[in-house]
LUMDO-849215 format. One record per residue (C-alpha): residue number from 1; residue in three letters; x, y, z. Coordinates in steps of 0.001 Angstrom, whole numbers. Example, Ala and Ser with C-alpha at 12.3 -4.5 7.8 and 13.67 -1.06 7.14 Angstrom:
<sites>
SITE   nr  rest       px       py       pz
SITE    1   ALA    12300    -4500     7800
SITE    2   SER    13670    -1060     7140
</sites>
This chain:
<sites>
SITE   nr  rest       px       py       pz
SITE    1   MET    44208    31428   -48473
SITE    2   ASP    44300    33343   -45719
SITE    3   GLU    46071    36099   -45654
SITE    4   ASN    49359    34208   -42805
SITE    5   THR    49464    31439   -45586
SITE    6   ASP    49793    33755   -48363
SITE    7   TYR    52344    36056   -46654
SITE    8   LEU    54183    32781   -46019
SITE    9   LEU    53684    32088   -50055
SITE   10   LYS    55640    35029   -51118
SITE   11   CYS    58072    33926   -49009
SITE   12   ARG    59529    31031   -50229
SITE   13   GLU    58563    32269   -53743
SITE   14   ALA    61504    35126   -53104
SITE   15   VAL    63335    32461   -51192
SITE   16   GLU    63109    30737   -54536
SITE   17   LYS    64264    33241   -56235
SITE   18   LYS    67385    34684   -54204
SITE   19   LEU    68717    30739   -54328
SITE   20   ALA    67954    30241   -58105
SITE   21   TRP    67636    26752   -57880
SITE   22   GLY    64578    25486   -59627
SITE   23   ASP    61529    24068   -58762
SITE   24   PRO    61590    23470   -55103
SITE   25   SER    59221    20406   -55841
SITE   26   GLY    62492    19130   -57255
SITE   27   TRP    64415    20149   -53479
SITE   28   GLN    66341    17083   -52182
SITE   29   ASN    67439    16834   -48544
SITE   30   GLN    70824    18176   -49393
SITE   31   ASP    69723    21295   -50872
SITE   32   PHE    67463    21657   -47998
SITE   33   GLU    71157    21195   -45959
SITE   34   ASN    72663    23768   -48178
SITE   35   LEU    69155    26571   -47239
SITE   36   SER    69872    25573   -44161
SITE   37   GLU    73907    26689   -43609
SITE   38   GLN    73358    29854   -45973
SITE   39   LEU    70825    30856   -43544
SITE   40   PHE    72785    30646   -40667
SITE   41   ASN    75903    32638   -42254
SITE   42   GLU    74090    34926   -43495
SITE   43   THR    71100    35981   -40861
SITE   44   GLY    73274    33945   -37681
SITE   45   VAL    70337    32171   -37150
SITE   46   VAL    70086    27972   -37436
SITE   47   LEU    65996    26186   -38805
SITE   48   SER    66766    22653   -39237
SITE   49   THR    66518    20505   -42420
SITE   50   SER    63176    19497   -40767
SITE   51   THR    62037    22770   -40201
SITE   52   LEU    62255    24317   -44063
SITE   53   LYS    60769    20972   -45068
SITE   54   ARG    57683    21669   -43149
SITE   55   VAL    57856    25470   -44002
SITE   56   TRP    58006    24076   -47868
SITE   57   GLY    55286    21293   -47388
SITE   58   LYS    58031    18712   -47921
SITE   59   VAL    56872    17065   -44447
SITE   60   GLN    53013    17427   -43251
SITE   61   TYR    52896    19467   -39882
SITE   62   ASN    49783    21009   -38467
SITE   63   SER    51554    23550   -36329
SITE   64   LYS    52178    27299   -38296
SITE   65   PRO    55944    28165   -38578
SITE   66   ASN    56727    30324   -35132
SITE   67   LEU    57835    33772   -35455
SITE   68   SER    61660    32486   -34670
SITE   69   THR    61606    31233   -37691
SITE   70   LEU    59580    33546   -39978
SITE   71   ASP    61731    36880   -38252
SITE   72   ALA    64753    34987   -40218
SITE   73   LEU    63735    33489   -43695
SITE   74   ALA    62341    37387   -43924
SITE   75   ARG    65781    38279   -43017
SITE   76   PHE    67566    36005   -45820
SITE   77   ILE    65474    38119   -48364
SITE   78   GLY    66091    41832   -46986
SITE   79   HIS    63899    42396   -44357
SITE   80   ALA    64585    43825   -40394
SITE   81   ASN    61829    40884   -39393
SITE   82   TRP    58552    38788   -40387
SITE   83   ARG    56498    42246   -39672
SITE   84   ALA    58687    43899   -41544
SITE   85   PHE    58213    41786   -44479
SITE   86   THR    54388    41518   -44348
SITE   87   ALA    54203    45502   -44358
SITE   88   ALA    56381    45434   -47426
SITE   89   GLN    53703    42972   -49290
SITE   90   PRO    50875    44934   -51896
SITE   91   PRO    47817    45470   -50859
SITE   92   ALA    45828    42902   -52823
SITE   93   GLU    44946    43531   -55851
SITE   94   VAL    41891    45166   -57088
SITE   95   VAL    40223    44041   -60434
SITE   96   ASP    37575    46831   -62348
SITE   97   ALA    34378    46027   -62764
SITE   98   PRO    32537    46171   -66468
SITE   99   LYS    31872    49087   -67338
SITE  100   ARG    27986    48741   -67069
SITE  101   LYS    28750    48448   -63893
SITE  102   LYS    30575    51479   -62774
SITE  103   ARG    27812    52603   -60653
SITE  104   ALA    29162    49661   -58574
SITE  105   ALA    33079    49951   -58771
SITE  106   GLY    32862    53293   -57628
SITE  107   LYS    31266    52531   -54496
SITE  108   ASN    33559    49768   -54031
SITE  109   ALA    37061    52292   -54950
SITE  110   VAL    35397    54492   -52037
SITE  111   TRP    34933    51712   -49816
SITE  112   PHE    38250    49948   -50738
SITE  113   LEU    39580    53818   -49725
SITE  114   LEU    37941    53954   -46726
SITE  115   ILE    39340    50131   -45904
SITE  116   ALA    42822    51362   -47250
SITE  117   THR    42785    54538   -44991
SITE  118   GLY    41308    52892   -41767
SITE  119   ALA    44140    50118   -42248
SITE  120   LEU    47001    53083   -42676
SITE  121   LEU    45789    54614   -39384
SITE  122   ILE    45673    51477   -37550
SITE  123   GLY    49466    50251   -39221
SITE  124   PHE    50984    53574   -37870
SITE  125   ALA    49001    53093   -34702
SITE  126   LEU    50691    49447   -34351
SITE  127   ILE    54224    50760   -35265
SITE  128   LYS    53915    53678   -32870
SITE  129   LYS    52304    51338   -30091
SITE  130   THR    55811    49213   -30721
SITE  131   SER    58345    51268   -31728
SITE  132   LYS    57931    52709   -27753
SITE  133   LYS    61345    52728   -26056
SITE  134   LEU    61909    49635   -23841
SITE  135   SER    61751    50522   -19853
SITE  136   TYR    62342    48756   -16894
SITE  137   GLY    63138    48416   -12981
SITE  138   THR    63713    46009   -10983
SITE  139   ILE    63786    42194   -13335
SITE  140   ARG    64419    39308   -11432
SITE  141   PHE    65415    35585   -13709
SITE  142   SER    66675    31988   -12387
SITE  143   SER    66255    28242   -13439
SITE  144   LYS    66559    24797   -11843
SITE  145   PRO    66593    21632   -13443
SITE  146   VAL    64541    19423   -12116
SITE  147   THR    67050    15804   -12080
SITE  148   ARG    69693    15069   -13673
SITE  149   GLY    70020    13791   -17398
SITE  150   VAL    67024    14189   -20132
SITE  151   PRO    65166    14492   -21001
SITE  152   ASN    65288    17462   -18305
SITE  153   THR    62389    20306   -16879
SITE  154   VAL    63874    23254   -16586
SITE  155   ILE    61314    25580   -13788
SITE  156   PHE    62499    29298   -14955
SITE  157   GLU    61775    32343   -11838
SITE  158   TYR    60910    35809   -13459
SITE  159   ASP    60015    39085   -13033
SITE  160   ALA    59007    41388   -15941
SITE  161   ARG    56431    43144   -14219
SITE  162   GLN    58232    46400   -13452
SITE  163   SER    58041    47584   -17240
SITE  164   ASN    56529    48546   -20062
SITE  165   ALA    57362    45524   -22435
SITE  166   ASP    54020    43967   -24433
SITE  167   SER    55711    40719   -25111
SITE  168   VAL    57897    38688   -22438
SITE  169   PHE    60057    35493   -23818
SITE  170   ILE    62517    32901   -22093
SITE  171   GLN    64625    31751   -24627
SITE  172   GLN    66142    27953   -23850
SITE  173   SER    69670    28937   -25292
SITE  174   TRP    71360    30815   -28009
SITE  175   ASP    69005    28937   -30386
SITE  176   PRO    65768    31586   -31562
SITE  177   ARG    63970    28823   -32344
SITE  178   ARG    63643    27245   -29048
SITE  179   ARG    61902    31439   -27927
SITE  180   PHE    59001    30808   -26308
SITE  181   ARG    56290    33832   -25034
SITE  182   VAL    55288    33833   -21086
SITE  183   ASP    52777    36040   -19592
SITE  184   LYS    54303    39076   -18354
SITE  185   ASP    51767    39134   -15316
SITE  186   HIS    52760    35319   -14564
SITE  187   ASN    56283    34140   -12816
SITE  188   GLN    56932    30968   -13918
SITE  189   TYR    57348    28634   -16925
SITE  190   ASN    58513    25139   -17635
SITE  191   SER    60500    24214   -20725
SITE  192   THR    61775    20596   -21334
SITE  193   TYR    65821    20209   -22464
SITE  194   TYR    65850    17039   -24433
SITE  195   LEU    69818    17018   -25060
SITE  196   PRO    72518    17062   -22704
SITE  197   GLY    74039    20332   -22628
SITE  198   TYR    75359    23912   -21702
SITE  199   TYR    72487    26482   -22332
SITE  200   ARG    72245    30427   -22207
SITE  201   ALA    68872    30885   -20520
SITE  202   LYS    67879    34300   -22214
SITE  203   LEU    64556    36856   -20617
SITE  204   VAL    63853    38828   -22940
SITE  205   LEU    61350    41821   -23748
SITE  206   ASN    60109    42533   -27115
SITE  207   ASP    63188    42090   -29413
SITE  208   SER    65711    42610   -25978
SITE  209   ILE    68304    40555   -24189
SITE  210   VAL    67313    41754   -20437
SITE  211   LYS    68803    38965   -18008
SITE  212   GLU    69821    35657   -19406
SITE  213   HIS    72283    32744   -16908
SITE  214   ASP    73845    29462   -17474
SITE  215   VAL    71473    26037   -17405
SITE  216   PHE    73589    23475   -17418
SITE  217   ILE    71671    19869   -18097
SITE  218   GLU    73933    17304   -17735
SITE  219   SER    74322    13461   -19861
SITE  220   ASN    74892    10762   -16796
SITE  221   GLY    78070     9531   -18731
SITE  222   TRP    77657     8688   -22881
SITE  223   MET    74361     8965   -23823
SITE  224   GLY    73382     8623   -27896
SITE  225   ALA    70033     9788   -29412
SITE  226   ILE    68796    10359   -32943
SITE  227   ASP    67745    13565   -33464
SITE  228   GLN    64062    14309   -34906
SITE  229   GLU    61202    17071   -34067
SITE  230   PRO    59599    17170   -32035
SITE  231   VAL    61565    14813   -29436
SITE  232   PRO    64788    12635   -29769
SITE  233   LEU    64681     9496   -29689
SITE  234   TYR    67137     8606   -27263
SITE  235   LEU    69277     5035   -28256
SITE  236   GLY    70392     4026   -24540
SITE  237   GLU    72857      968   -23756
SITE  238   ARG    72048      225   -27144
SITE  239   ILE    75434     2245   -27920
SITE  240   PHE    77267      193   -25803
SITE  241   LYS    76505    -2861   -27355
SITE  242   THR    79636    -3591   -28903
SITE  243   PRO    82325    -4309   -26975
SITE  244   GLY    85260    -1714   -26750
SITE  245   GLN    83478     1101   -28687
SITE  246   MET    80052     3330   -29386
SITE  247   GLY    78084     4169   -31211
SITE  248   VAL    75021     2529   -33936
SITE  249   THR    75111      512   -36528
SITE  250   GLU    72692     -154   -39134
SITE  251   ASN    70854    -3529   -37557
SITE  252   ASP    70223    -1280   -34572
SITE  253   LEU    68438      953   -36537
SITE  254   LYS    66436    -1782   -38681
SITE  255   GLU    65078    -2995   -35177
SITE  256   LEU    64058      291   -33890
SITE  257   HIS    62050      316   -37574
SITE  258   ILE    64068     3259   -38621
SITE  259   ASP    64035     3398   -42934
SITE  260   TYR    67799     4205   -43063
SITE  261   ILE    67674     4311   -46873
SITE  262   LYS    65416     6592   -47294
SITE  263   THR    66602     9489   -45283
SITE  264   ALA    70327     8177   -43442
SITE  265   PRO    69482     9745   -39803
SITE  266   LYS    71276    12340   -37835
SITE  267   VAL    72799    10072   -34724
SITE  268   ILE    74337    12513   -31729
SITE  269   LEU    76706    10651   -28983
SITE  270   THR    77163    12870   -25955
SITE  271   ASN    78851    13121   -23321
SITE  272   VAL    78282    16492   -20834
SITE  273   ASN    79648    16982   -17372
SITE  274   ARG    80186    20427   -15024
SITE  275   ASP    83547    17610   -13474
SITE  276   ILE    84847    18265   -16445
SITE  277   ASN    85217    21453   -16109
SITE  278   LEU    89151    21903   -17672
SITE  279   ASN    89819    25350   -18995
SITE  280   SER    89215    26017   -23525
SITE  281   THR    93152    27788   -23755
SITE  282   ASP    94408    24794   -22344
SITE  283   PHE    93258    21427   -23854
SITE  284   SER    93685    18211   -25136
SITE  285   LEU    91100    15597   -27305
SITE  286   ARG    92301    12592   -28795
SITE  287   LEU    89629    10030   -30020
SITE  288   GLU    88547     7735   -32844
SITE  289   VAL    85514     8220   -34669
SITE  290   GLN    83992     6380   -38060
SITE  291   ASN    81135     6931   -39990
SITE  292   THR    79931     3691   -41079
SITE  293   CYS    76901     4650   -43386
SITE  294   ASN    76640     2898   -46275
SITE  295   ASN    73655     4912   -47253
SITE  296   THR    74337     5906   -50889
SITE  297   ASN    71274     7670   -51518
SITE  298   ASN    70966    10513   -48599
SITE  299   ALA    74701    10183   -46505
SITE  300   VAL    77533     9741   -50056
SITE  301   CYS    79420    12217   -47677
SITE  302   ARG    79066    10697   -44061
SITE  303   LYS    79430    14476   -42844
SITE  304   THR    81152    13971   -38716
SITE  305   ALA    81416    16788   -36595
SITE  306   VAL    82933    16102   -33199
SITE  307   THR    81733    19274   -30992
SITE  308   LEU    83384    20711   -28063
SITE  309   LEU    80947    22192   -25568
SITE  310   GLY    82061    25182   -23777
SITE  311   THR    80891    28240   -21237
SITE  312   GLU    81337    30432   -23770
SITE  313   GLY    80931    28756   -27925
SITE  314   ALA    81518    25592   -29088
SITE  315   ILE    84141    23904   -30876
SITE  316   MET    82844    21832   -33896
SITE  317   ILE    85394    20102   -36235
SITE  318   PRO    83794    18823   -39663
SITE  319   LEU    84939    15624   -41180
SITE  320   ALA    83453    14068   -44836
SITE  321   ARG    84587    12026   -47514
SITE  322   ILE    87401    14065   -49560
SITE  323   GLY    85068    14686   -52911
SITE  324   CYS    82486    16977   -50056
SITE  325   VAL    84994    19484   -48426
SITE  326   GLY    83867    21819   -50263
SITE  327   GLU    80717    21762   -48362
SITE  328   LEU    82398    21676   -44872
SITE  329   ASN    82374    24527   -41867
SITE  330   LEU    84943    24504   -39172
SITE  331   LEU    83517    26530   -36076
SITE  332   LEU    86877    27655   -33420
SITE  333   GLY    84464    29879   -31101
SITE  334   PRO    81540    32224   -31484
SITE  335   GLN    83828    34364   -34220
SITE  336   GLN    85859    32010   -35540
SITE  337   PHE    83606    30971   -38817
SITE  338   ILE    85581    28770   -41589
SITE  339   ARG    83862    27714   -44715
SITE  340   GLY    84632    25160   -46340
SITE  341   THR    84016    27284   -49769
SITE  342   THR    86111    30164   -49393
SITE  343   THR    89255    28332   -47504
SITE  344   ASP    90770    24648   -48688
SITE  345   LEU    89769    22100   -46101
SITE  346   SER    90617    18906   -47971
SITE  347   ALA    92164    17867   -45398
SITE  348   PHE    89066    16844   -42695
SITE  349   GLY    88457    14594   -45974
SITE  350   VAL    88512    11220   -44525
SITE  351   PRO    87616     7773   -46139
SITE  352   PHE    86433     6262   -43250
SITE  353   ASN    87248     2820   -44627
SITE  354   GLU    88463     2133   -41060
SITE  355   PRO    89201     4407   -37579
SITE  356   VAL    89903     7919   -37690
SITE  357   THR    91885     9670   -34777
SITE  358   LEU    90427    12718   -34560
SITE  359   GLY    93050    15310   -32285
SITE  360   CYS    92798    18801   -31159
SITE  361   ILE    95120    20597   -28851
SITE  362   SER    95153    24684   -27470
SITE  363   ARG    98138    25812   -26077
SITE  364   GLN    99136    29515   -25028
SITE  365   GLY    97302    31033   -27589
SITE  366   THR    97048    28135   -30489
SITE  367   ILE    94252    25760   -31160
SITE  368   LYS    95650    22350   -33172
SITE  369   ILE    93671    20196   -35256
SITE  370   LEU    95533    16315   -35814
SITE  371   ILE    94134    14126   -37998
SITE  372   ASN    95675    10943   -37760
SITE  373   ASP    98905    12240   -36471
SITE  374   LYS    99061    14817   -38470
SITE  375   PRO    99055    18888   -38113
SITE  376   VAL    96164    19617   -40703
SITE  377   PHE    95753    23119   -38978
SITE  378   GLU    96155    25201   -36616
SITE  379   ALA    95982    29386   -35686
SITE  380   PRO    95923    31638   -33064
SITE  381   PHE    92675    30969   -30946
SITE  382   LYS    90944    34516   -30807
SITE  383   ASP    87622    33857   -28990
SITE  384   PRO    88416    30849   -26710
SITE  385   ILE    85256    29012   -25435
SITE  386   GLY    85619    29124   -21439
SITE  387   LYS    85197    26325   -19709
SITE  388   ILE    84715    23122   -21284
SITE  389   ALA    82026    21741   -20648
SITE  390   GLY    81551    18650   -22744
SITE  391   VAL    81627    16882   -25745
SITE  392   ARG    79625    15626   -29352
SITE  393   VAL    80252    13585   -32065
SITE  394   SER    76878    13483   -34686
SITE  395   PHE    77233    10712   -37712
SITE  396   GLU    75071    11399   -40998
SITE  397   GLY    74049     7485   -41215
SITE  398   THR    75715     5587   -38710
SITE  399   GLY    78945     5064   -36801
SITE  400   PHE    81298     4916   -33595
SITE  401   ILE    83907     5912   -31379
SITE  402   ARG    86440     3940   -29734
SITE  403   SER    88473     5700   -27919
SITE  404   TYR    88447     8926   -26162
SITE  405   GLU    90592    11349   -24334
SITE  406   LEU    90405    14515   -22879
SITE  407   LYS    92274    16797   -20520
SITE  408   PRO    94367    19256   -19567
SITE  409   ALA    96470    19959   -22503
SITE  410   GLY   100140    20376   -20014
</sites>
């Protein structure tokens, strides 16, 4: 077992101890979803269930976790980052030799002390090196997509040579999992976006964001995809197969050879278009949705989310079966996160035996949510999300949209 693997095992053990959920060999998909939510609540970092399953060896994956994943896990158990966690681990235990080998043991002890002293000196040198204050002169950072729609490669141009940074990263969006190390002495990096959206790309020197700008990935109208790692499965015209609605059926999943009984997929329907251009302080959204999943093994809650994508954040409205509302979270901009564990969100529980009409209205500093034309939530809209760039609907399992309207509230 190499050192990095040993550190990862120790980190996993610390997470398991904190959660106190028992032997992780018995964890189910819902446990990893709950862990993902707790990580987000405590660290502000989103780690997908598939990423967490890979870390815990539930999914076969040859690559090691990236640094942003390790940093998030380390923060979850009380360390500043992964480097701080590994530095805090005790050295390997030294087992004394039998008395008849005291002489050899003494020599080993001397060698151990020498090695430990050397390691400490190197450690202090590294700490000194990495703790130096970041300084920089002229920094450039720009980008351009090569096409419209997805997948879409974005060509990033950067210049970080006038800095004392030891490491340079380009981060695709707010999600630190999408952070990639680049060569400080080069000036171009090409990155692929697989889902449409309005992203805020960042140039990161060491651990500091020094430049950022908008990246707009449009969808060419409504499109469908099944969210999976490392690349989503695009559904093409399949989502329009039934007249009068958009969505995916269980028969569609069978034709795609997806075992939806074993694991319910996450189906995403998205429409991102720069021409929408509505101000989030004055809009009205109305759509009919229905989650049609019958998988009682892994999608018993039929979780569904409607997300408005803005230039400065998102609004995410959750729906689920009534018995699962304690697991829902309502997001109203970057700072307004309302948890179902501490707030009564029972109004967002629906049977889904027929389409549900969802409405969201923002006007005069207030946001209101309606379900089947009945107001269920109203609050001051403290953090508008800028210009609305698109809408995303995600289903646990299968589902469809029957009608959709997004316009100024008037």
